[in-house]
C-alpha positions as CSV (number, residue, x, y, z in Angstrom):
1,M,16.4,14.7,-6.2
2,N,13.2,14.6,-7.7
3,S,10.6,12.8,-7.0
4,A,9.9,9.5,-9.6
5,I,6.7,8.3,-7.8
6,E,4.8,11.0,-5.1
7,V,2.0,9.5,-3.4
8,Q,-0.6,12.1,-1.4
9,A,-2.9,10.6,0.8
10,L,-4.4,7.8,-1.7
11,Q,-7.7,6.1,-0.8
12,K,-9.4,3.7,-2.4
13,S,-12.7,1.6,-1.2
14,F,-14.8,-1.2,-2.5
15,G,-17.9,-0.1,-1.2
16,D,-17.7,-0.8,3.0
17,I,-14.1,-2.1,2.8
18,H,-11.5,0.4,2.8
19,A,-8.3,-1.4,1.0
20,V,-6.1,2.0,0.8
21,Q,-6.8,4.3,3.5
22,S,-4.9,7.8,2.9
23,A,-1.7,6.1,1.6
24,T,1.4,8.7,1.7
25,F,5.1,8.4,-0.1
26,R,7.8,8.9,-2.4
27,A,10.3,7.6,-4.8
28,E,13.1,9.7,-5.4
29,S,14.6,8.9,-8.6
30,G,17.1,6.7,-9.0
31,E,16.3,4.7,-5.7
32,I,14.6,1.6,-4.8
33,L,11.5,1.9,-2.8
34,S,9.9,-1.3,-1.0
35,L,6.3,-1.1,-0.3
36,L,6.5,-4.1,2.9
37,G,3.5,-5.8,4.7
38,P,1.8,-9.2,5.3
39,N,-0.6,-10.1,2.7
40,G,-3.9,-8.0,2.3
41,A,-2.0,-4.7,3.4
42,G,-3.4,-2.9,0.4
43,K,0.0,-3.1,-1.3
44,S,-1.4,-4.3,-4.8
45,T,-4.5,-2.6,-4.8
46,T,-1.7,0.8,-4.2
47,I,0.0,-0.2,-7.4
48,S,-2.8,-1.0,-9.2
49,M,-3.6,2.5,-8.9
50,L,-0.5,4.0,-9.6
51,S,-0.5,2.5,-13.1
52,G,-4.0,2.9,-13.9
53,L,-6.0,-0.2,-13.8
54,L,-8.2,1.5,-10.7
55,E,-9.6,5.0,-10.4
56,P,-8.3,5.9,-6.7
57,T,-11.2,6.9,-4.7
58,G,-9.4,9.6,-3.4
59,G,-6.0,11.5,-2.9
60,E,-3.5,11.6,-6.0
61,A,-0.5,10.5,-7.3
62,H,2.4,10.7,-9.8
63,I,4.6,9.1,-11.9
64,M,7.6,11.3,-13.0
65,G,5.7,14.4,-13.1
66,H,2.3,13.5,-14.3
67,S,-1.2,13.0,-12.4
68,V,-2.3,9.1,-13.2
69,T,-5.7,10.8,-13.1
70,R,-5.1,14.0,-14.8
71,D,-2.6,13.0,-17.4
72,P,-2.8,9.0,-17.4
73,E,-0.9,8.4,-20.8
74,A,2.2,10.2,-19.8
75,A,2.2,8.4,-16.5
76,K,1.9,4.8,-18.2
77,A,4.3,6.0,-20.6
78,S,6.7,6.2,-18.0
79,L,6.2,3.5,-16.4
80,G,7.2,-0.7,-16.8
81,V,4.6,-2.8,-14.4
82,V,5.5,-6.3,-13.1
83,P,2.0,-8.3,-12.3
84,Q,2.1,-10.6,-9.6
85,D,0.0,-13.0,-11.7
86,I,2.1,-14.2,-14.8
87,A,1.2,-12.0,-18.2
88,L,2.5,-14.7,-20.9
89,Y,1.0,-16.8,-23.7
90,P,1.7,-20.5,-22.6
91,D,2.1,-21.7,-26.1
92,L,4.4,-18.7,-27.8
93,S,8.0,-19.1,-26.8
94,A,9.9,-16.7,-24.4
95,R,11.1,-14.5,-27.6
96,E,7.5,-14.2,-29.0
97,N,6.1,-13.4,-26.2
98,L,8.5,-10.5,-25.6
99,N,7.9,-9.1,-29.6
100,F,4.3,-9.6,-28.9
101,W,4.3,-7.0,-26.3
102,G,7.3,-5.2,-27.5
103,K,4.9,-4.4,-30.6
104,M,1.8,-3.4,-27.6
105,Y,4.3,-0.6,-26.5
106,G,5.2,0.5,-30.5
107,L,8.3,-0.9,-30.8
108,G,9.1,-2.7,-34.3
109,G,11.4,-3.7,-37.1
110,A,15.6,-3.5,-35.8
111,A,14.7,-1.9,-32.6
112,L,12.3,-4.2,-31.4
113,K,14.8,-6.9,-32.3
114,Q,17.9,-5.5,-30.8
115,R,15.8,-4.3,-27.4
116,V,14.2,-8.0,-27.0
117,D,18.0,-9.8,-27.8
118,E,19.4,-7.0,-24.6
119,V,15.6,-8.0,-22.9
120,L,16.9,-11.9,-22.9
121,D,20.4,-11.0,-21.9
122,I,19.1,-9.1,-18.8
123,I,16.7,-12.0,-17.4
124,G,19.4,-14.7,-18.3
125,L,17.0,-16.5,-20.9
126,A,18.9,-16.1,-23.9
127,D,19.8,-19.6,-24.3
128,R,15.9,-20.7,-23.5
129,Q,14.3,-18.0,-26.1
130,K,13.1,-20.4,-28.6
131,D,10.8,-22.5,-25.7
132,H,7.6,-22.6,-25.0
133,V,7.0,-20.6,-21.9
134,G,4.3,-23.3,-20.9
135,K,7.2,-25.6,-19.8
136,F,8.9,-23.2,-18.3
137,S,9.1,-23.3,-14.4
138,G,7.8,-20.5,-12.2
139,G,10.8,-18.9,-11.9
140,M,11.5,-18.6,-15.4
141,K,8.0,-17.4,-15.9
142,R,8.6,-14.6,-13.5
143,R,12.2,-13.8,-15.1
144,V,9.9,-13.2,-18.6
145,N,7.1,-11.4,-16.9
146,I,9.9,-9.1,-16.0
147,G,11.6,-8.9,-19.1
148,A,8.2,-8.1,-20.9
149,A,8.5,-4.1,-18.5
150,L,11.1,-3.4,-19.3
151,L,11.4,-3.6,-23.2
152,H,10.3,-0.1,-23.8
153,K,13.3,1.3,-21.3
154,P,10.8,3.0,-18.9
155,Q,12.1,5.6,-15.8
156,V,10.4,3.4,-13.3
157,V,9.6,0.0,-12.5
158,I,6.7,-1.7,-10.0
159,M,7.4,-5.5,-9.4
160,D,4.3,-6.7,-7.4
161,E,5.5,-9.5,-5.3
162,P,7.6,-11.0,-8.2
163,T,9.6,-13.9,-5.8
164,V,6.2,-15.5,-4.4
165,G,6.4,-19.1,-4.8
166,I,9.3,-19.3,-6.9
167,D,12.7,-22.0,-6.1
168,P,15.7,-20.1,-4.5
169,Q,18.5,-19.8,-7.5
170,S,15.3,-18.2,-9.8
171,R,14.9,-15.5,-6.2
172,R,18.2,-14.6,-6.1
173,H,18.5,-14.4,-9.9
174,I,15.7,-11.6,-9.9
175,L,16.6,-9.9,-6.7
176,D,20.2,-9.2,-8.6
177,N,17.6,-8.0,-11.5
178,V,16.7,-5.6,-9.6
179,K,19.7,-4.5,-8.6
180,E,21.1,-4.2,-11.7
181,L,18.6,-2.4,-13.2
182,N,18.8,-0.1,-10.3
183,R,22.6,1.0,-11.4
184,Q,22.0,1.6,-14.2
185,G,19.4,4.3,-13.3
186,M,16.1,2.9,-13.3
187,T,13.3,3.9,-9.9
188,V,12.0,0.6,-8.6
189,L,8.7,0.3,-6.8
190,Y,9.4,-3.1,-5.1
191,T,6.4,-4.6,-3.0
192,T,7.1,-7.5,-0.9
193,H,5.8,-9.6,2.2
194,Y,9.5,-10.5,2.6
195,M,11.7,-8.1,5.5
196,E,14.9,-10.0,3.9
197,E,14.1,-8.7,0.6
198,A,12.9,-4.9,1.7
199,A,16.3,-5.3,3.7
200,E,18.3,-5.7,1.5
201,L,17.3,-4.1,-1.9
202,S,15.8,-0.8,-0.6
203,D,17.3,2.8,-0.1
204,H,13.7,3.5,1.5
205,I,11.1,1.0,3.1
206,A,7.2,1.8,3.5
207,I,5.1,-0.6,5.7
208,M,2.0,-1.0,5.0
209,D,-0.6,-2.7,7.3
210,K,-4.7,-2.5,6.6
211,G,-4.3,-0.6,3.8
212,K,-2.5,2.7,5.7
213,V,1.8,3.5,5.2
214,I,1.8,3.1,8.9
215,A,6.1,4.2,8.9
216,C,8.4,4.9,6.6
217,G,12.1,5.5,6.3
218,T,15.3,3.7,5.4
219,H,16.2,0.5,7.4
220,D,18.1,1.9,9.6
221,E,15.8,4.7,11.2
222,L,12.8,1.7,10.7
223,I,15.1,-0.1,13.1
224,Q,15.6,2.6,15.7
225,L,11.5,2.7,16.3
226,V,12.7,-0.3,18.2
227,G,15.9,1.0,19.5
228,E,18.2,-2.1,20.6
229,Q,15.1,-4.4,21.4
230,T,16.0,-8.3,20.6
231,R,13.0,-10.9,19.0
232,I,13.3,-13.7,20.7
233,D,11.4,-17.2,19.2
234,L,10.7,-19.3,21.2
235,S,8.9,-22.8,21.7
236,L,7.2,-24.4,24.9
237,D,6.1,-28.3,25.6
238,T,2.3,-27.0,26.9
239,E,-0.2,-24.0,25.3
240,G,1.1,-21.8,28.2
241,A,-1.7,-19.1,28.1
242,S,-1.1,-18.2,31.8
243,I,2.8,-18.2,31.5
244,L,2.6,-15.5,28.6
245,D,0.9,-13.0,30.7
246,T,3.5,-13.7,33.4
247,W,6.2,-13.1,30.6
248,R,4.6,-9.7,29.9
249,A,5.3,-8.6,33.5
250,V,8.7,-9.4,33.1
251,D,10.8,-6.5,33.7
252,G,12.9,-5.6,29.9
253,V,9.8,-7.5,28.3
254,S,8.3,-5.6,25.4
255,K,5.8,-7.2,23.8
256,V,4.9,-10.8,23.6
257,Y,2.6,-12.7,21.0
258,A,1.4,-16.4,20.3
259,E,0.7,-17.9,17.4
260,N,0.1,-21.3,15.4
261,G,2.2,-22.7,19.2
262,H,4.8,-20.1,18.8
263,I,5.7,-17.2,20.8
264,T,7.7,-14.2,19.7
265,A,9.0,-12.0,22.8
266,V,10.6,-8.5,22.0
267,V,12.6,-7.6,25.1
268,N,15.3,-4.8,25.7
269,D,18.3,-7.3,26.9
270,S,18.2,-11.3,25.9
271,N,21.3,-11.5,28.1
272,R,19.0,-10.4,31.1
273,V,16.0,-11.3,30.4
274,L,16.3,-15.1,29.0
275,P,16.8,-16.2,32.4
276,R,13.8,-14.5,33.9
277,L,11.5,-16.5,30.9
278,F,13.1,-19.8,32.0
279,Y,12.7,-19.4,35.8
280,T,9.0,-18.3,35.1
281,A,8.7,-21.3,33.1
282,N,9.9,-23.6,35.0
283,S,8.3,-22.5,38.1
284,Q,4.7,-23.2,36.4
285,G,5.7,-26.4,35.4
286,A,6.3,-25.7,31.6
287,R,9.7,-26.2,29.8
288,I,11.1,-23.9,26.9
289,T,11.7,-26.6,24.0
290,S,13.8,-24.0,21.6
291,I,14.8,-20.5,21.3
292,D,15.7,-18.5,18.4
293,I,17.2,-14.9,19.1
294,Q,17.1,-12.6,16.6
295,E,19.2,-8.9,16.5
296,P,16.8,-5.8,15.7
297,N,14.9,-6.2,12.2
298,L,12.1,-5.3,10.2
299,E,9.7,-8.2,12.1
300,A,10.1,-6.2,14.9
301,V,9.2,-3.0,13.6
302,F,6.2,-4.6,12.2
303,L,5.7,-6.4,15.4
304,H,6.1,-2.6,18.0
305,L,3.9,-1.3,15.3
306,T,1.1,-3.6,14.9
307,G,1.2,-5.7,17.7
308,R,1.5,-9.0,15.6
309,A,4.0,-10.8,13.4
310,L,4.6,-10.0,9.4
311,R,3.8,-13.3,8.5
312,D,1.1,-14.6,6.1
C-alpha cells in the first residue's frame, strides 16, 4: 500500500514550549489512523501542521505524496479538515453553510447542488437542511462541520476530536459516518482522547503524550505491550497513602496509580492478586468500597507507558 499520510520527526515549538517533539507515524491509503492521547498531548498542533495552519519548526510531513512545507497547495487539495471548533455561520441554514464552503472549494452550479444533496444525506440532515445552524444541537453542528470537509471529495480527511461534548446519539452517528467514509475508500486521521473510539475505529493507533508519539501499532499490537495484565479500579474508605506503597510491593502488581480518590492497579492475575489487596487493606484498617475489573485495554497501555491514567 501507499502512504496517504507520512510524518517524519515533525516538531513544533512556541518559544520554550515544545508542543510536538519529533513525531513520526504514517497512515496507509484507505485506513483509519487514530491519534490517541489526553488533552495537551500535541494532537491538535500536529494536525494543524498537516493542514497548513502552522509551519513546522522541524521535520517533514506528506499528504498523498505532497510535502506540506514545499508543496502546500497540492497537499491541501487532497485534504478535508474537520476542526475541533465549529466553523459554521449560525445565521445560515445547513444548506447555505454547505453552499458557502462548497464555493470556497471552487464548486458551483449543478455540481455544487448535487454534492450538497449528497453530503446532507451522508450526515443525516436532509430533513433539517433549511433550519438555521444556530438552532442546532452541538451534535448536529458537528455533523454539518464534517459535511463541509467532504464537499470536494478529499482523499484524506482529518477529524480533530469530533465527538467532544455531544450527546450519545450524535456521537454514534458520527462514528458510523467515519466507518462508512472509510469503507468508501477515504483515509481518515482521527484524533481522540476516548480509548473506546480509537479501539472501535482504527486500523492503527498512534499514542501521543507530551508532544511525543510514544507507541504506534494495531490495537492488538499495543495491547501486547501489557501482555495479559488486567486493570483494577478501586475505591477505599480512607485516603490510604500508606496502602498504595504496600500494594506496590505485592507480588503480581505492576503499577498502582491514585487520582481524585480512585486507585488504579495493573496486575498480572486479578484472581490471584485481588485477595492480597483485600488482605493488606484490612490489615491496615482500611476497607475497599468498590471494584471495577477491566481486561487489557488501551487505558492500561497508556498507564504502562506513562505511569498515569489516560484521563482529562
